[in-house]
C-alpha positions as CSV (number, residue, x, y, z in Angstrom):
1,M,85.7,64.2,-18.6
2,D,82.3,64.8,-20.5
3,Q,79.3,62.5,-20.3
4,I,76.8,61.4,-22.8
5,F,73.7,59.7,-21.5
6,I,71.0,57.5,-22.7
7,S,68.1,57.5,-20.2
8,D,65.5,54.9,-19.6
9,L,65.9,53.0,-23.0
10,L,63.0,50.5,-22.7
11,V,64.0,47.2,-24.8
12,R,62.2,43.9,-24.8
13,G,64.3,40.8,-24.5
14,V,64.5,37.4,-22.8
15,I,66.2,37.6,-19.5
16,G,65.9,35.5,-16.2
17,I,66.4,32.2,-15.1
18,S,62.7,30.6,-14.6
19,E,60.8,28.9,-17.4
20,R,58.3,31.7,-17.1
21,E,60.8,34.5,-17.6
22,R,62.4,32.7,-20.5
23,S,59.1,31.8,-22.5
24,Q,58.7,35.3,-23.8
25,P,60.5,38.9,-23.9
26,Q,59.9,41.3,-21.2
27,D,60.7,44.8,-20.5
28,I,64.4,45.5,-19.7
29,L,65.2,49.2,-18.7
30,I,68.7,50.6,-19.7
31,N,70.6,53.5,-18.8
32,V,74.1,54.5,-19.8
33,I,76.7,57.2,-19.5
34,L,79.4,57.4,-21.9
35,Y,82.5,59.4,-20.7
36,T,84.4,61.1,-23.5
37,D,85.8,64.3,-24.4
38,I,83.4,66.6,-26.6
39,K,85.5,69.5,-27.1
40,T,86.4,68.8,-30.8
41,A,82.6,67.9,-31.6
42,A,81.8,71.2,-29.9
43,M,84.0,73.2,-31.9
44,T,83.2,71.6,-35.4
45,D,79.4,70.9,-34.7
46,S,80.0,68.0,-36.8
47,I,78.4,64.6,-36.0
48,D,81.5,63.0,-37.5
49,D,83.3,64.2,-34.5
50,C,80.7,63.1,-32.0
51,V,79.9,59.9,-30.1
52,N,76.4,59.2,-31.9
53,Y,73.9,58.4,-29.4
54,R,71.4,57.4,-31.9
55,S,73.4,54.7,-33.4
56,I,74.7,53.6,-30.0
57,S,71.1,53.2,-28.9
58,K,70.1,51.1,-32.0
59,K,73.2,48.7,-31.4
60,I,72.2,48.4,-27.6
61,I,68.6,47.4,-28.8
62,A,70.0,44.8,-31.2
63,L,72.2,43.3,-28.6
64,V,69.3,43.1,-26.1
65,E,66.7,41.8,-28.5
66,K,69.1,38.9,-29.3
67,A,71.1,38.4,-26.1
68,C,69.0,35.8,-24.2
69,R,70.8,35.9,-20.9
70,F,70.1,34.6,-17.5
71,T,71.3,37.6,-15.4
72,V,71.1,41.2,-15.6
73,E,74.8,41.3,-14.6
74,A,75.9,39.4,-17.8
75,L,73.7,41.7,-19.8
76,A,75.2,44.8,-18.3
77,S,78.5,43.5,-19.0
78,D,77.8,42.7,-22.7
79,I,76.5,46.3,-23.1
80,A,79.6,47.7,-21.4
81,V,81.8,45.7,-23.8
82,L,79.6,46.8,-26.8
83,L,79.9,50.5,-25.7
84,M,83.8,50.4,-25.0
85,H,84.5,49.5,-28.6
86,E,82.8,52.8,-29.8
87,N,85.4,55.5,-30.8
88,G,86.0,58.1,-28.4
89,V,84.5,56.5,-25.4
90,Q,86.9,56.2,-22.5
91,K,84.6,54.8,-19.6
92,V,80.9,53.6,-19.4
93,R,78.3,53.4,-16.7
94,V,75.6,50.9,-17.5
95,R,72.6,50.2,-15.4
96,V,70.1,47.4,-16.5
97,E,66.7,46.9,-14.7
98,K,64.0,44.5,-14.8
99,P,60.9,46.5,-14.0
100,G,58.4,44.5,-12.0
101,A,60.6,41.4,-11.4
102,V,60.3,41.5,-7.3
103,R,56.9,42.1,-5.9
104,F,56.3,45.5,-4.3
105,S,59.4,46.8,-6.2
106,R,59.2,49.1,-9.3
107,S,62.4,47.5,-10.4
108,V,65.6,45.5,-9.9
109,G,68.9,45.6,-11.4
110,V,72.5,46.3,-11.5
111,E,74.8,49.1,-12.4
112,I,78.6,48.7,-13.6
113,E,81.2,50.8,-14.6
114,R,83.9,50.1,-16.9
115,P,87.2,52.0,-17.9
């Protein structure tokens, strides 16, 4: 199966459980892998036959900016559901991170895979 990836998509959104975390948007780092078959798209060289990573990125950004989730687990699941509704996507891997959320750590988060 072929893979289309979106790496290090930085979005600002409300996520967390403390009052401080929920008082203003913070950085959320998102990585996704979309499993699909690109044979037709490669042969036709037409965007109509592709999984369009630009439009998918915009959908992820819109979702994260309005989600207001308490956990990265819930947000990762929301993103996976969104992506699984895209034509041609057979499986997804979603990684959601909160940079700087834990002292002395560059980032913390979760990674999920959905068929």
